[in-house]
DOTIMI-926679 format. One record per atom (N, C-alpha, C): x, y, z. Coordinates in steps of 0.02 Angstrom, whole numbers, padded with zeros to 5 digits, always signed. Example, Ala and Ser with C-alpha at 12.3 -4.5 7.8 and 13.67 -1.06 7.14 Angstrom:
+00660-00284+00390 +00615-00225+00390 +00660-00165+00390 +00642-00112+00354 +00684-00053+00357 +00645+00002+00394 
END
This chain:
-02417-00477+05912 -02447-00412+05893 -02421-00358+05940 -02393-00304+05914 -02369-00250+05957 -02428-00215+05992 -02418-00201+06055 -02469-00168+06095 -02441-00103+06124 -02473-00076+06173 -02453-00009+06197 -02379-00004+06215 -02349-00051+06250 -02277-00043+06266 -02233-00038+06204 -02247-00079+06154 -02207-00078+06093 -02220-00015+06052 -02284+00003+06044 -02302+00060+06002 -02278+00125+06034 -02287+00132+06099 -02262+00193+06131 -02186+00197+06129 -02153+00139+06134 -02080+00138+06129 -02057+00159+06059 -02090+00132+06007 -02071+00150+05938 -02084+00225+05927 -02139+00250+05952 -02155+00321+05943 -02102+00365+05976 -02080+00346+06036 -02027+00384+06070 -01962+00383+06032 -01944+00325+06005 -01883+00319+05966 -01887+00361+05902 -01945+00359+05870 -01955+00397+05809 -01953+00472+05823 -01983+00493+05878 -01982+00564+05895 -01910+00588+05904 -01871+00548+05939 -01801+00567+05952 -01759+00569+05888 -01775+00524+05841 -01732+00517+05782 -01756+00557+05721 -01821+00570+05716 -01849+00596+05653 -01869+00669+05654 -01880+00697+05713 -01903+00767+05715 -01852+00812+05680 -01876+00852+05635 -01833+00897+05596 -01813+00870+05528 -01822+00805+05518 -01806+00775+05453 -01861+00792+05403 -01842+00797+05339 -01890+00812+05286 -01895+00752+05239 -01956+00733+05223 -01968+00676+05178 -01955+00698+05106 -01909+00665+05074 -01893+00681+05004 -01935+00641+04955 -01946+00577+04972 -01984+00533+04926 -02018+00479+04967 -02070+00450+04937 -02108+00396+04968 -02114+00339+04918 -02094+00279+04939 -02098+00220+04896 -02149+00172+04926 -02201+00156+04888 -02254+00113+04912 -02250+00046+04876 -02237-00007+04912 -02234-00074+04883 -02298-00113+04896 -02340-00089+04941 -02403-00122+04957 -02459-00069+04960 -02486-00049+04903 -02536+00005+04903 -02598-00009+04944 -02615-00073+04955 -02677-00088+04991 -02673-00069+05065 -02613-00053+05090 -02608-00032+05159 -02625+00041+05168 -02633+00077+05113 -02646+00149+05116 -02721+00164+05120 -02738+00223+05145 -02808+00246+05145 -02822+00294+05088 -02770+00307+05047 -02776+00352+04989 -02747+00317+04928 -02766+00339+04868 -02729+00315+04809 -02655+00331+04817 -02614+00288+04788 -02542+00294+04798 -02515+00363+04779 -02538+00391+04723 -02513+00457+04701 -02533+00511+04751 -02593+00506+04778 -02616+00556+04827 -02577+00551+04892 -02563+00490+04913 -02524+00479+04974 -02454+00508+04966 -02423+00496+04908 -02357+00523+04893 -02358+00599+04894 -02407+00628+04860 -02411+00701+04856 -02423+00733+04925 -02459+00697+04968 -02475+00724+05034 -02414+00729+05079 -02365+00683+05070 -02310+00679+05117 -02242+00699+05089 -02233+00697+05023 -02169+00718+04994 -02157+00792+05009 -02099+00807+05037 -02083+00876+05056 -02102+00895+05126 -02136+00849+05163 -02158+00864+05231 -02100+00856+05280 -02100+00899+05331 -02051+00894+05385 -02084+00865+05447 -02049+00819+05480 -02076+00787+05540 -02072+00836+05599 -02130+00849+05630 -02132+00895+05687 -02133+00860+05754 -02166+00802+05757 -02172+00766+05820 -02199+00696+05805 -02185+00649+05852 -02212+00581+05846 -02240+00561+05914 -02301+00537+05914 -02334+00515+05975 -02371+00450+05960 -02408+00425+06009 -02447+00364+05997 -02515+00370+06028 -02561+00331+06000 -02629+00327+06026 -02650+00255+06020 -02654+00220+06077 -02669+00149+06074 -02617+00111+06034 -02638+00078+05982 -02591+00040+05940 -02572+00078+05876 -02586+00143+05875 -02568+00185+05817 -02509+00231+05835 -02463+00237+05788 -02409+00286+05792 -02430+00347+05751 -02427+00405+05782 -02452+00466+05752 -02394+00514+05737 -02378+00521+05673 -02322+00563+05652 -02350+00629+05627 -02339+00682+05665 -02362+00748+05645 -02310+00779+05599 -02331+00799+05540 -02285+00831+05493 -02310+00901+05476 -02269+00937+05439 -02288+01005+05419 -02345+01005+05369 -02364+00946+05342 -02417+00943+05291 -02476+00900+05313 -02475+00876+05375 -02529+00833+05398 -02501+00775+05439 -02541+00723+05446 -02524+00668+05491 -02513+00603+05452 -02457+00570+05467 -02444+00502+05445 -02462+00457+05504 -02507+00409+05493 -02532+00367+05547 -02517+00294+05531 -02480+00262+05575 -02456+00194+05563 -02485+00145+05614 -02510+00089+05589 -02533+00035+05631 -02502-00029+05606 -02464-00063+05648 -02428-00123+05627 -02471-00185+05623 -02535-00179+05640 -02580-00236+05633 -02556-00295+05676 -02546-00353+05644 -02525-00412+05680 -02449-00414+05693 -02414-00364+05670 -02343-00361+05683 -02305-00332+05624 -02241-00317+05634 -02201-00289+05581 -02141-00254+05610 -02107-00217+05567 -02047-00180+05589 -02049-00110+05560 -02022-00064+05598 -02009+00005+05576 -01935+00016+05589 -01896+00024+05536 -01823+00027+05543 -01796+00090+05512 -01752+00124+05548 -01716+00182+05522 -01651+00156+05492 -01642+00167+05427 -01585+00137+05393 -01562+00184+05337 -01525+00156+05289 -01500+00194+05232 -01520+00158+05168 -01517+00191+05111 -01538+00158+05048 -01500+00094+05032 -01438+00089+05052 -01399+00029+05036 -01405-00025+05090 -01447-00014+05141 -01456-00063+05194 -01530-00078+05206 -01571-00068+05155 -01643-00080+05163 -01656-00154+05177 -01703-00169+05222 -01720-00239+05234 -01754-00270+05173 -01747-00335+05166 -01777-00369+05109 -01853-00363+05110 -01882-00370+05168 -01955-00365+05174 -01973-00294+05195 -02008-00260+05151 -02030-00192+05165 -02093-00178+05124 -02137-00139+05151 -02199-00121+05116 -02202-00047+05098 -02160-00008+05133 -02163+00064+05126 -02095+00092+05146 -02069+00140+05108 -02004+00170+05125 -02010+00246+05117 -01988+00281+05168 -01985+00354+05165 -01911+00374+05160 -01893+00409+05107 -01826+00436+05099 -01824+00506+05128 -01774+00520+05169 -01766+00587+05197 -01710+00623+05160 -01712+00689+05163 -01664+00729+05126 -01593+00722+05153 -01585+00698+05214 -01518+00690+05242 -01487+00622+05225 -01521+00581+05186 -01494+00516+05165 -01520+00457+05204 -01554+00468+05260 -01584+00413+05297 -01649+00389+05264 -01669+00328+05282 -01732+00300+05258 -01770+00271+05317 -01835+00274+05314 -01878+00239+05362 -01913+00183+05323 -01895+00121+05339 -01924+00063+05305 -01976+00030+05350 -02035+00019+05323 -02090-00008+05362 -02113-00074+05331 -02118-00125+05373 -02143-00190+05350 -02203-00210+05392 -02255-00233+05359 -02314-00259+05393 -02316-00334+05381 -02330-00373+05435 -02339-00445+05425 -02409-00459+05399 -02459-00437+05437 -02529-00443+05416 -02568-00383+05441 -02611-00357+05399 -02662-00307+05417 -02633-00241+05442 -02574-00222+05419 -02546-00158+05438 -02575-00101+05396 -02570-00041+05422 -02599+00017+05388 -02551+00076+05390 -02549+00114+05336 -02514+00179+05334 -02564+00229+05305 -02588+00273+05347 -02640+00320+05328 -02613+00392+05329 -02644+00434+05288 -02631+00506+05291 -02696+00541+05309 -02690+00590+05354 -02748+00632+05371 -02723+00704+05377 -02757+00750+05343 -02737+00820+05348 -02751+00848+05417 -02801+00820+05450 -02819+00839+05518 -02832+00775+05557 -02803+00769+05616 -02811+00708+05655 -02884+00695+05673 -02923+00747+05681 -02993+00739+05698 -03033+00707+05642 -03005+00706+05581 -03040+00677+05524 -03025+00603+05516 -02980+00576+05557 -02961+00506+05549 -03004+00463+05596 -03051+00426+05567 -03101+00390+05607 -03069+00339+05654 -03019+00302+05630 -02991+00248+05670 -02958+00273+05735 -02924+00329+05733 -02894+00355+05794 -02943+00399+05833 -02988+00432+05798 -03037+00475+05832 -03083+00434+05878 -03097+00372+05858 -03144+00331+05896 -03112+00290+05951 -03046+00294+05959 -03012+00256+06011 -03031+00281+06080 -03031+00234+06128 -03039+00252+06198 -02975+00282+06225 -02973+00299+06289 -02912+00327+06318 -02856+00276+06319 -02794+00299+06314 -02737+00255+06320 -02739+00219+06387 -02725+00155+06386 -02731+00114+06446 -02691+00143+06505 -02631+00167+06492 -02589+00191+06547 -02611+00259+06573 -02657+00291+06538 -02683+00356+06561 -02745+00348+06604 -02769+00287+06613 -02830+00275+06650 -02818+00270+06725 -02855+00309+06764 -02856+00303+06836 -02916+00264+06858 -02918+00246+06922 -02973+00205+06948 -03040+00240+06942 -03043+00305+06955 -03108+00340+06952 -03135+00341+06882 -03092+00355+06832 -03115+00356+06763 -03136+00286+06741 -03099+00235+06760 -03115+00167+06742 -03182+00146+06772 -03193+00164+06834 -03257+00149+06868 -03314+00182+06831 -03305+00245+06811 -03358+00281+06775 -03372+00249+06708 -03320+00223+06675 -03328+00194+06609 -03369+00129+06609 -03365+00091+06664 -03399+00026+06664 -03470+00030+06693 -03489+00088+06719 -03555+00093+06748 -03609+00082+06695 -03658+00039+06711 -03712+00025+06665 -03697-00026+06611 -03636-00053+06611 -03616-00102+06561 -03626-00173+06588 -03644-00219+06542 -03659-00287+06562 -03614-00338+06529 -03564-00315+06492 -03520-00361+06456 -03469-00394+06501 -03424-00433+06471 -03372-00468+06508 -03309-00424+06512 -03272-00434+06565 -03214-00392+06579 -03161-00394+06524 -03141-00454+06503 -03089-00459+06453 -03111-00427+06387 -03172-00438+06367 -03198-00409+06305 -03194-00332+06308 -03212-00305+06365 -03209-00232+06375 -03138-00205+06369 -03091-00239+06402 -03022-00214+06402 -02988-00220+06334 -03011-00269+06294 -02981-00278+06227 -03015-00234+06174 -03071-00204+06190 -03107-00161+06142 -03070-00095+06138 -03037-00083+06082 -02995-00022+06074 -03036+00042+06077 -03101+00038+06064 -03143+00097+06070 -03161+00112+06142 -03145+00066+06187 -03156+00077+06259 -03090+00094+06294 -03041+00049+06286 -02974+00058+06316 -02923+00043+06261 -02882+00092+06246 -02836+00085+06189 -02768+00061+06211 -02744+00007+06179 -02675-00014+06188 -02664-00083+06216 -02717-00114+06246 -02708-00181+06274 -02730-00233+06223 -02691-00286+06217 -02709-00342+06172 -02697-00408+06208 -02696-00461+06169 -02693-00528+06198 -02625-00545+06227 -02574-00505+06215 -02508-00520+06244 -02506-00504+06319 -02535-00447+06338 -02528-00422+06407 -02591-00433+06450 -02648-00448+06420 -02710-00452+06457 -02709-00505+06511 -02674-00561+06498 -02675-00617+06546 -02643-00596+06613 -02584-00564+06608 -02550-00543+06669 -02587-00486+06704 -02617-00441+06665 -02655-00386+06695 -02712-00414+06738 -02750-00461+06711 -02806-00489+06749 -02782-00530+06808 -02726-00565+06800 -02697-00603+06856 -02676-00555+06912 -02643-00501+06895 -02621-00453+06946 -02680-00423+06982 -02736-00415+06947 -02797-00388+06978 -02836-00441+07016 -02819-00505+07006 -02856-00559+07038 -02926-00567+07010 -02935-00552+06946 -03001-00553+06915 -03004-00603+06858 -03059-00639+06853 -03070-00687+06799 -03090-00648+06736 -03065-00669+06678 -03081-00633+06616 -03155-00631+06599 -03194-00679+06624 -03265-00682+06609 -03309-00646+06661 -03278-00611+06707 -03317-00575+06757 -03363-00524+06722 -03427-00524+06738 -03471-00471+06712 -03449-00403+06740 -03450-00353+06698 -03429-00286+06720 -03471-00261+06779 -03536-00277+06777 -03580-00251+06830 -03573-00289+06896 -03527-00338+06898 -03514-00373+06961 -03453-00346+06998 -03417-00299+06967 -03355-00274+06996 -03370-00222+07050 -03333-00226+07104 -03339-00177+07158 -03289-00120+07146 -03300-00064+07180 -03251-00009+07174 -03180-00031+07193 -03173-00073+07245 -03106-00097+07264 -03075-00139+07208 -03115-00180+07175 -03088-00221+07121 -03068-00179+07061 -03106-00126+07047 -03087-00082+06992 -03024-00044+07009 -03015-00026+07071 -02953+00007+07091 -02893-00040+07082 -02902-00104+07100 -02849-00153+07089 -02836-00163+07014 -02889-00161+06974 -02881-00169+06902 -02842-00110+06872 -02858-00050+06894 -02821+00009+06868 -02747+00003+06884 -02731-00020+06945 -02661-00028+06963 -02629-00085+06924 -02667-00139+06912 -02641-00196+06874 -02625-00178+06802 -02663-00132+06773 -02648-00109+06705 -02580-00075+06704 -02567-00034+06755 -02501-00002+06760 -02446-00054+06770 -02458-00100+06817 -02406-00149+06834 -02396-00200+06778 -02447-00210+06737 -02441-00257+06682 -02409-00229+06620 -02411-00163+06611 -02384-00132+06550 -02318-00095+06561 -02311-00062+06617 -02252-00020+06627 -02185-00058+06625 -02181-00118+06655 -02116-00153+06652 -02092-00165+06581 -02138-00179+06535 -02119-00189+06465 -02102-00122+06432 -02142-00071+06445 -02128-00005+06417 -02060+00020+06438 -02042+00009+06501 -01977+00033+06527 -01919-00003+06494 -01932-00062+06464 -01880-00101+06432 -01884-00099+06356 -01924-00054+06330 -01929-00046+06257 -01974-00097+06223 -02017-00130+06263 -02064-00178+06233 -02040-00250+06237 -02080-00294+06208 -02068-00366+06213 -02009-00389+06171 -01981-00444+06191 -01921-00472+06159 -01933-00492+06086 -01995-00506+06067 -02010-00529+06000 -02023-00471+05951 -02016-00410+05974 -02023-00351+05931 -01955-00316+05926 -01944-00280+05870 -01882-00244+05859 -01892-00169+05867 -01839-00136+05890 -01843-00063+05895 -01824-00032+05828 -01817+00034+05828 -01804+00071+05766 -01737+00052+05734 -01694+00020+05773 -01627+00002+05749 -01617-00073+05743 -01672-00110+05745 -01669-00182+05735 -01650-00223+05796 -01651-00192+05854 -01633-00227+05916 -01697-00251+05951 -01694-00311+05983 -01754-00336+06016 -01770-00298+06080 -01835-00300+06099 -01855-00269+06162 -01827-00307+06221 -01825-00273+06279 -01794-00303+06338 -01842-00338+06385 -01907-00339+06368 -01955-00375+06410 -01956-00447+06387 -01925-00491+06426 -01913-00559+06404 -01969-00606+06425 -01968-00667+06397 -02019-00717+06412 -02020-00734+06487 -01962-00731+06520 -01958-00748+06591 -01995-00697+06634 -02008-00637+06607 -02042-00585+06646 -02118-00591+06642 -02143-00634+06599 -02216-00645+06594 -02237-00688+06654 -02289-00668+06688 -02309-00702+06749 -02349-00766+06735 -02405-00761+06700 -02444-00821+06686 -02464-00829+06613 -02458-00776+06574 -02478-00780+06503 -02440-00834+06466 -02475-00878+06432 -02446-00930+06390 -02404-00980+06432 -02421-00987+06496 -02384-01034+06540 -02430-01090+06564 -02469-01117+06520 -02516-01170+06537 -02479-01229+06570 -02507-01253+06626 -02478-01310+06661 -02422-01293+06709 -02396-01232+06707 -02343-01212+06752 -02373-01186+06818 -02335-01184+06871 -02363-01162+06936 -02373-01087+06938 -02428-01068+06968 -02442-00997+06979 -02387-00967+07023 -02360-00909+07005 -02306-00879+07045 -02330-00855+07114 -02395-00853+07124 -02422-00829+07188 -02442-00886+07234 -02476-00938+07207 -02503-00991+07250 -02481-01060+07229 -02446-01067+07173 -02420-01131+07147 -02472-01176+07116 -02535-01153+07112 -02585-01192+07075 -02566-01194+07001 -02590-01245+06965 -02573-01252+06895 -02611-01201+06852 -02574-01165+06811 -02604-01115+06766 -02645-01151+06713 -02705-01126+06700 -02750-01157+06653 -02760-01113+06591 -02772-01145+06535 -02791-01111+06473 -02865-01124+06462 -02904-01071+06456 -02977-01078+06448 -02999-01038+06387 -03056-01057+06360 -03086-01019+06305 -03127-00961+06333 -03115-00903+06305 -03154-00844+06324 -03179-00811+06260 -03237-00834+06239 -03263-00809+06175 -03222-00835+06118 -03199-00790+06075 -03160-00809+06017 -03085-00814+06031 -03065-00802+06093 -02994-00805+06111 -02984-00853+06170 -02921-00867+06184 -02904-00907+06243 -02875-00861+06296 -02882-00884+06359 -02854-00846+06415 -02815-00894+06459 -02764-00866+06492 -02724-00904+06540 -02738-00875+06609 -02759-00919+06655 -02780-00896+06721 -02753-00943+06775 -02750-00917+06835 -02741-00959+06894 -02810-00970+06924 -02834-01033+06926 -02902-01045+06951 -02911-01028+07024 -02856-01026+07062 -02860-01009+07133 -02861-00933+07143 -02818-00898+07108 -02811-00825+07117 -02863-00786+07078 -02894-00817+07027 -02942-00781+06985 -03007-00822+06980 -03041-00833+07036 -03103-00872+07033 -03158-00833+06997 -03205-00871+06968 -03263-00841+06937 -03322-00851+06984 -03343-00799+07019 -03398-00807+07068 -03463-00829+07033 -03501-00870+07067 -03566-00892+07042 -03620-00842+07060 
END
């Protein structure tokens, strides 16, 4: 599933490549991914010029002269800049531009392509928490005050912190030295400061390399953040890079977590 490093990378690539282009036509092959009837979605975007592309959490926000195109890849997919004679076999949505280029979008599962005339009217992005990389220690400390939930649940809640998912959470918590089941109200100011830094250290290396190796950029090339760069995520049974203890896979609610039992103890 693409997370903040991949989504922000795609948004940057799209901003560089698409600003100034005008949408000539819209082809919808999967109408259920839309938030509008197909004809209304087409009418809203045909003739629109791309003004800017940004991201919010796991959403790509394309500002056009006629409103906002909002893309969420769900469990994964591709956004490819191509031409009509080079369209990928798997595609759910295609935008034709007047200069002859095409933007082909494929969703694997649960992807969305929404239109909003005003970004403030789009509930899914309006309700998102701050982007994870924009969070400082003071703001993070203020956000957890009075909360009694578990740390991992809080960080994965997009309405609290936008952009972190199950791909990066394991290394973030390892870097912070925190167990995923730690109650929020047990964290000290020093631990929250370490957590804020761990979010940066856990996401920026991937962002700087265009995202994870299992995702493609706008031109079909894989991201540069390789499996070898993952510290403990999905490395069950391998030695911790810090203390050499065996990495464990544990159940944390409805998901699994990878932890070092020595570096991330759960206090009683």
